[in-house]
ROKETOR-212913 format. One record per residue (C-alpha): residue number from 0; residue in three letters; x, y, z. Coordinates in Angstrom, 1 decimal. Example, Ala and Ser with C-alpha at 12.3 -4.5 7.8 and 13.67 -1.06 7.14 Angstrom:
- pos code c1 c2 c3
- 0 ala 12.3 -4.5 7.8
- 1 ser 13.7 -1.1 7.1
This chain:
- pos code c1 c2 c3
- 0 unk -38.4 -12.5 48.2
- 1 unk -36.0 -11.3 49.7
- 2 unk -35.5 -12.2 53.4
- 3 unk -32.7 -11.1 56.0
- 4 unk -29.2 -10.3 55.0
- 5 unk -30.2 -11.0 51.4
- 6 unk -32.4 -8.4 51.6
- 7 unk -30.6 -5.7 53.5
- 8 unk -27.5 -6.8 50.6
- 9 unk -30.4 -5.9 48.2
- 10 unk -31.6 -2.1 49.3
- 11 unk -27.5 -1.2 49.8
- 12 unk -26.5 -1.8 46.3
- 13 unk -29.6 -0.1 44.7
- 14 unk -29.4 2.8 46.5
- 15 unk -25.8 2.2 45.4
- 16 unk -26.3 2.1 42.4
- 17 unk -28.9 4.9 42.6
- 18 unk -26.1 7.4 43.5
- 19 unk -24.0 6.3 41.2
- 20 unk -26.3 7.5 38.4
- 21 unk -26.9 10.5 40.5
- 22 unk -23.0 11.5 40.5
- 23 unk -23.0 10.1 36.6
- 24 unk -25.4 12.3 35.8
- 25 unk -23.9 16.3 38.0
- 26 unk -20.1 14.8 36.0
- 27 unk -22.1 14.9 31.9
- 28 unk -24.0 18.4 33.4
- 29 unk -20.7 19.9 34.0
- 30 unk -18.7 17.3 31.1
- 31 unk -20.2 17.6 28.1
- 32 unk -21.3 21.3 27.5
- 33 unk -17.4 22.2 28.3
- 34 unk -16.2 20.0 26.0
- 35 unk -18.5 20.8 23.0
- 36 unk -17.5 24.5 23.8
- 37 unk -13.7 24.1 23.7
- 38 unk -13.9 21.8 20.3
- 39 unk -16.6 25.1 19.1
- 40 unk -14.8 28.0 20.4
- 41 unk -10.9 27.0 20.4
- 42 unk -10.2 24.6 17.9
- 43 unk -12.9 25.2 15.1
- 44 unk -11.8 29.2 15.2
- 45 unk -8.5 28.1 14.7
- 46 unk -9.1 26.0 12.3
- 47 unk -11.4 29.2 10.8
- 48 unk -8.2 31.1 11.7
- 49 unk -5.8 28.7 9.6
- 50 unk -8.3 28.3 6.9
- 51 unk -9.8 30.6 4.3
- 52 unk -13.2 29.1 5.1
- 53 unk -15.6 32.1 6.6
- 54 unk -17.5 31.0 10.1
- 55 unk -20.8 30.6 8.0
- 56 unk -19.8 28.1 6.6
- 57 unk -18.0 26.4 9.9
- 58 unk -21.4 26.6 11.8
- 59 unk -23.6 25.3 8.9
- 60 unk -21.2 22.1 8.8
- 61 unk -21.1 22.1 12.5
- 62 unk -25.0 22.1 13.3
- 63 unk -25.5 19.9 10.0
- 64 unk -23.0 17.5 11.6
- 65 unk -24.6 17.8 15.5
- 66 unk -27.9 16.9 14.0
- 67 unk -26.5 13.8 12.4
- 68 unk -24.6 12.6 15.8
- 69 unk -28.4 13.5 17.7
- 70 unk -29.8 11.2 14.7
- 71 unk -27.3 8.3 16.2
- 72 unk -27.7 9.2 19.9
- 73 unk -31.2 9.1 19.3
- 74 unk -31.3 6.0 17.6
- 75 unk -30.2 4.5 21.0
- 76 unk -32.4 6.2 23.4
- 77 unk -35.3 5.4 22.1
- 78 unk -35.2 1.7 22.2
- 79 unk -35.1 0.7 18.6
- 80 unk -31.4 -0.5 18.8
- 81 unk -31.2 -3.4 21.7
- 82 unk -27.4 -3.2 23.5
- 83 unk -26.0 -6.8 22.4
- 84 unk -22.7 -6.1 24.0
- 85 unk -21.3 -3.3 26.3
- 86 unk -20.6 -1.4 24.0
- 87 unk -23.7 -0.5 22.3
- 88 unk -24.4 -0.6 26.1
- 89 unk -22.3 2.3 27.0
- 90 unk -24.1 4.5 23.9
- 91 unk -27.5 3.6 24.9
- 92 unk -26.6 4.2 28.8
- 93 unk -24.9 8.5 27.4
- 94 unk -27.5 9.1 24.7
- 95 unk -29.5 11.1 26.6
- 96 unk -27.1 12.7 28.0
- 97 unk -24.8 12.8 25.2
- 98 unk -28.3 15.1 23.5
- 99 unk -29.1 16.7 25.6
- 100 unk -26.3 18.2 27.4
- 101 unk -23.5 17.7 24.5
- 102 unk -25.4 18.4 21.1
- 103 unk -27.3 20.7 22.5
- 104 unk -23.7 22.8 23.1
- 105 unk -21.9 21.6 19.8
- 106 unk -24.6 23.4 18.0
- 107 unk -26.9 26.6 17.8
- 108 unk -29.9 27.8 16.2
- 109 unk -29.6 31.3 17.6
- 110 unk -26.0 31.0 16.1
- 111 unk -28.1 29.8 13.3
- 112 unk -30.1 33.0 12.9
- 113 unk -27.0 35.4 13.6
- 114 unk -25.1 34.0 11.2
- 115 unk -27.9 34.3 8.5
- 116 unk -28.1 38.1 9.2
- 117 unk -24.5 39.1 8.8
- 118 unk -24.4 37.4 5.9
- 119 unk -27.3 38.8 4.7
- 120 unk -26.3 42.3 5.8
- 121 unk -22.5 41.4 3.9
- 122 unk -24.0 40.2 0.3
- 123 unk -26.3 43.2 1.1
- 124 unk -29.5 40.5 0.2
- 125 unk -32.4 39.0 2.7
- 126 unk -32.8 35.9 0.1
- 127 unk -29.4 35.3 1.0
- 128 unk -29.3 34.7 5.0
- 129 unk -33.1 33.5 4.0
- 130 unk -31.9 30.7 2.0
- 131 unk -29.1 29.9 4.0
- 132 unk -31.3 29.6 7.4
- 133 unk -33.8 27.1 5.0
- 134 unk -30.6 25.0 3.5
- 135 unk -29.5 24.5 6.8
- 136 unk -32.8 22.9 8.6
- 137 unk -33.3 20.7 4.8
- 138 unk -29.4 19.4 5.2
- 139 unk -30.4 18.7 9.5
- 140 unk -33.2 16.7 7.9
- 141 unk -31.1 14.3 6.2
- 142 unk -28.1 14.2 8.2
- 143 unk -30.9 13.7 11.3
- 144 unk -31.8 10.3 8.9
- 145 unk -28.6 9.3 7.7
- 146 unk -27.1 9.4 11.6
- 147 unk -30.1 7.0 12.7
- 148 unk -29.0 4.6 9.8
- 149 unk -25.0 4.5 10.5
- 150 unk -26.1 4.2 14.1
- 151 unk -28.5 0.9 12.8
- 152 unk -25.7 -0.2 11.2
- 153 unk -23.0 -0.4 13.6
- 154 unk -25.2 -2.3 16.1
- 155 unk -25.9 -4.8 13.7
- 156 unk -21.6 -4.9 13.1
- 157 unk -20.4 -5.0 16.3
- 158 unk -20.9 -8.3 18.2
- 159 unk -19.5 -10.4 20.6
- 160 unk -20.5 -13.9 20.9
- 161 unk -18.9 -14.6 24.8
- 162 unk -21.0 -11.7 26.2
- 163 unk -24.4 -12.0 24.4
- 164 unk -24.6 -15.6 25.7
- 165 unk -24.3 -14.5 29.7
- 166 unk -24.8 -10.6 29.3
- 167 unk -22.3 -9.5 32.0
- 168 unk -21.7 -6.3 29.9
- 169 unk -23.0 -3.6 32.1
- 170 unk -20.2 -3.2 34.1
- 171 unk -17.9 -3.0 31.5
- 172 unk -20.1 -0.3 29.7
- 173 unk -20.3 1.6 32.9
- 174 unk -16.0 1.4 32.7
- 175 unk -16.0 2.1 29.5
- 176 unk -18.2 5.5 30.0
- 177 unk -15.7 6.5 33.0
- 178 unk -11.9 6.1 30.4
- 179 unk -14.4 8.2 28.4
- 180 unk -14.9 11.2 31.0
- 181 unk -11.3 10.7 32.1
- 182 unk -10.3 11.7 28.8
- 183 unk -12.9 14.3 27.8
- 184 unk -11.2 16.2 30.8
- 185 unk -7.6 15.4 29.9
- 186 unk -9.2 16.7 26.6
- 187 unk -10.6 20.0 28.2
- 188 unk -7.7 20.5 30.3
- 189 unk -5.1 20.3 27.1
- 190 unk -6.9 22.8 25.7
- 191 unk -7.0 25.3 28.6
- 192 unk -3.0 24.7 28.9
- 193 unk -2.6 25.2 24.7
- 194 unk -4.2 29.2 25.0
- 195 unk -2.1 31.4 26.3
- 196 unk -2.5 34.1 29.1
- 197 unk -1.6 37.0 27.4
- 198 unk -4.5 40.1 26.8
- 199 unk -7.0 39.5 24.1
- 200 unk -5.8 41.9 22.0
- 201 unk -7.6 45.5 22.1
- 202 unk -10.2 46.5 18.9
- 203 unk -8.4 50.3 17.2
- 204 unk -11.3 51.3 16.2
- 205 unk -12.4 52.9 19.5
- 206 unk -11.0 53.1 23.3
- 207 unk -11.8 49.6 25.1
- 208 unk -10.9 50.5 29.3
- 209 unk -12.9 48.5 30.3
- 210 unk -12.2 44.7 31.8
- 211 unk -15.8 44.0 32.5
- 212 unk -15.0 42.9 35.4
- 213 unk -13.1 40.5 33.8
- 214 unk -9.5 40.4 32.8
- 215 unk -10.0 39.9 28.8
- 216 unk -7.1 36.4 28.0
- 217 unk -8.0 33.5 26.2
- 218 unk -8.3 31.3 29.4
- 219 unk -11.2 33.9 31.1
- 220 unk -12.6 33.6 27.6
- 221 unk -12.8 29.5 27.6
- 222 unk -13.7 29.7 31.3
- 223 unk -17.5 32.4 31.8
- 224 unk -17.9 30.8 27.7
- 225 unk -18.3 26.7 29.6
- 226 unk -19.7 28.4 32.7
- 227 unk -22.6 29.8 30.6
- 228 unk -22.6 26.4 28.5
- 229 unk -23.5 24.0 30.6
- 230 unk -26.0 26.5 32.7
- 231 unk -27.3 27.3 28.8
- 232 unk -27.4 23.7 28.5
- 233 unk -29.5 22.5 31.3
- 234 unk -31.7 25.6 31.5
- 235 unk -32.8 25.4 28.2
- 236 unk -33.6 21.5 28.9
- 237 unk -35.3 22.6 31.6
- 238 unk -38.0 25.1 29.9
- 239 unk -38.2 22.5 27.1
- 240 unk -39.4 19.7 29.8
- 241 unk -41.8 21.5 31.4
- 242 unk -43.5 23.3 27.8
- 243 unk -43.8 19.9 27.2
- 244 unk -45.5 18.2 30.2
- 245 unk -48.1 20.6 29.7
- 246 unk -48.9 20.2 26.5
- 247 unk -50.6 16.9 25.4
- 248 unk -49.1 15.5 22.6
- 249 unk -49.5 18.9 20.1
- 250 unk -49.2 18.9 16.7
- 251 unk -46.2 21.6 16.1
- 252 unk -43.6 20.7 18.6
- 253 unk -43.9 24.1 20.6
- 254 unk -41.7 23.5 23.8
- 255 unk -38.3 24.0 20.7
- 256 unk -39.7 26.7 19.0
- 257 unk -39.9 28.8 22.1
- 258 unk -37.1 28.2 22.9
- 259 unk -35.4 28.6 19.2
- 260 unk -37.4 31.5 20.0
- 261 unk -37.3 33.3 23.2
- 262 unk -33.1 32.4 23.8
- 263 unk -32.9 33.4 19.3
- 264 unk -34.3 37.4 20.8
- 265 unk -31.8 37.1 23.4
- 266 unk -29.4 35.9 21.4
- 267 unk -29.3 39.3 19.9
- 268 unk -28.2 41.0 23.4
- 269 unk -25.2 41.5 22.0
- 270 unk -26.0 43.4 19.2
- 271 unk -28.5 45.3 20.9
- 272 unk -25.3 46.4 23.8
- 273 unk -22.8 47.0 21.1
- 274 unk -25.3 49.6 19.2
- 275 unk -24.7 50.7 22.5
- 276 unk -21.1 50.8 23.5
- 277 unk -19.3 49.1 20.6
- 278 unk -16.6 48.2 23.6
- 279 unk -19.5 46.2 24.4
- 280 unk -18.3 44.2 22.0
- 281 unk -15.2 43.2 24.6
- 282 unk -17.4 41.8 27.7
- 283 unk -16.6 38.1 27.9
- 284 unk -19.7 38.0 30.4
- 285 unk -21.9 39.3 27.7
- 286 unk -20.5 37.3 25.0
- 287 unk -21.1 34.7 27.0
- 288 unk -24.2 35.2 27.6
- 289 unk -25.9 35.8 23.9
- 290 unk -23.5 33.2 22.1
- 291 unk -22.8 30.7 24.5
- 292 unk -25.4 30.6 27.2
- 293 unk -27.9 30.9 24.1
- 294 unk -26.7 28.8 21.6
- 295 unk -26.4 26.0 24.2
- 296 unk -30.3 27.5 25.6
- 297 unk -31.7 26.7 22.0
- 298 unk -32.3 23.7 20.5
- 299 unk -31.0 23.1 17.1
- 300 unk -30.3 19.4 17.1
- 301 unk -33.1 19.2 19.1
- 302 unk -35.0 20.3 16.1
- 303 unk -33.8 18.3 13.5
- 304 unk -34.9 15.3 15.4
- 305 unk -38.2 17.0 15.8
- 306 unk -38.5 17.4 12.0
- 307 unk -37.5 13.6 11.7
- 308 unk -40.1 12.1 14.2
- 309 unk -43.1 13.9 13.0
- 310 unk -41.7 12.2 9.2
- 311 unk -41.7 8.8 10.0
- 312 unk -43.8 8.6 13.3
- 313 unk -47.4 6.5 12.0
- 314 unk -50.3 8.1 11.3
- 315 unk -53.0 6.2 12.6
- 316 unk -56.6 5.7 9.5
- 317 unk -58.8 8.7 9.5
- 318 unk -56.3 10.8 10.6
- 319 unk -57.3 13.9 8.9
- 320 unk -53.3 15.3 8.0
- 321 unk -50.4 12.4 6.8
- 322 unk -47.4 12.7 8.8
- 323 unk -45.8 14.9 5.9
- 324 unk -48.4 17.2 6.4
- 325 unk -47.1 17.8 10.4
- 326 unk -43.4 17.5 9.3
- 327 unk -44.3 20.4 6.8
- 328 unk -46.0 22.4 9.4
- 329 unk -43.3 22.4 11.8
- 330 unk -40.9 23.4 9.2
- 331 unk -42.7 26.4 8.3
- 332 unk -42.9 27.3 11.8
- 333 unk -39.9 27.2 12.5
- 334 unk -38.3 29.0 8.9
- 335 unk -41.1 31.7 10.2
- 336 unk -39.7 32.1 13.8
- 337 unk -37.0 32.2 12.4
- 338 unk -37.1 35.2 9.2
- 339 unk -38.5 37.0 12.3
- 340 unk -35.5 37.0 14.7
- 341 unk -33.4 37.6 11.6
- 342 unk -35.0 40.5 10.9
- 343 unk -34.6 41.6 14.1
- 344 unk -30.6 40.6 14.1
- 345 unk -30.3 42.1 10.2
- 346 unk -31.6 45.4 11.1
- 347 unk -29.5 45.5 14.1
- 348 unk -26.5 45.2 11.5
- 349 unk -27.8 47.7 9.4
- 350 unk -27.9 50.2 12.8
- 351 unk -23.9 49.5 12.8
- 352 unk -23.4 51.4 9.4
- 353 unk -22.8 54.6 7.7
- 354 unk -26.8 56.5 7.9
- 355 unk -26.3 57.5 4.6
- 356 unk -25.8 53.7 3.2
- 357 unk -28.2 52.0 5.7
- 358 unk -30.7 49.4 4.6
- 359 unk -34.1 47.4 6.3
- 360 unk -37.4 48.1 6.7
- 361 unk -37.0 50.1 9.7
- 362 unk -34.7 52.4 8.2
- 363 unk -36.9 53.1 5.3
- 364 unk -40.0 53.4 8.3
- 365 unk -38.2 56.5 9.4
- 366 unk -37.2 57.8 6.4
- 367 unk -40.8 58.4 5.0
- 368 unk -41.5 59.4 8.4
- 369 unk -39.0 61.8 8.4
- 370 unk -40.6 63.0 5.0
- 371 unk -43.9 63.6 6.0
- 372 unk -42.5 65.5 9.3
- 373 unk -40.3 68.0 6.9
- 374 unk -43.1 68.5 4.4
- 375 unk -45.5 69.0 7.6
- 376 unk -43.2 71.6 8.6
- 377 unk -43.2 73.1 5.5
- 378 unk -46.2 73.1 4.9
- 379 unk -46.6 75.1 8.4
């Protein structure tokens, strides 16, 4: 029981703590997606240009490493690791925001499918694209488990007996997170300054002549990409939360499946618009929506987390469906949905080449229909 001045101080402290948490959450929603976008769009792309590795390999490594980090932070978020000092407490406090806003932006389910379609188009083999998708999902599943094991190892190694004895580490944990947030702001600022102010080189194949409302400079591109990444990460997690609240313990995590399929299809808007007019490929706003918004809203890391959760969940006695069967159903459903988006993306890729060498199911159907129409005209 609290009375008098003590009661007033208690309520003031509670309101101040709630307000501080809201401010920290708002900062995380903004800073974490931007930091992830800077990492992938600035430094990873620079590494690609300076190396002999293709974008498909870099994206696969990004998705798998993102799954590893998701497994690491999910161990702290789920409560399987009890914080024992200010470092583990800081990891526990930031775990949800890292998974929801940073890793959803860092990884990309729609990007995986788009790259698989491009790879299949270049190699002239659909099986290579499907294999790329399957290997990405399987490797992410393994990496997620390794990340969780690494979190257990870190928590067992980190110990501060002086702190554990009286547990005054909450304030130090918040201070550590504030320092990390400040470091990310500096990191983002340096990356922005690193980019040049000159205009992005126009493609020589066609006359661009359009700025699409925003001048195409590297800094503007990073700014637009960051804004769309923030919106994509927030809206993607909001949709998942709405769907999960409507469903009651489904066998397959439909919220992740629907979200990935929806934004995977929307991510093909850039390919479709380039078919209409090739100069749309230089639109920063369209690229920001198709690549950054849909990439952040589609949840590759969450898909890996769902697979791992299905595999480790204990099944009650007498249940007709085992955990491994549930895992296989979820992975199969995701592969089927990914294959649908992959097929659409592959068909779009084929329509960008010379009509005489086009492949794909739609092209074959069109040729069959044209032959039948020509035969009917000859018969008449």
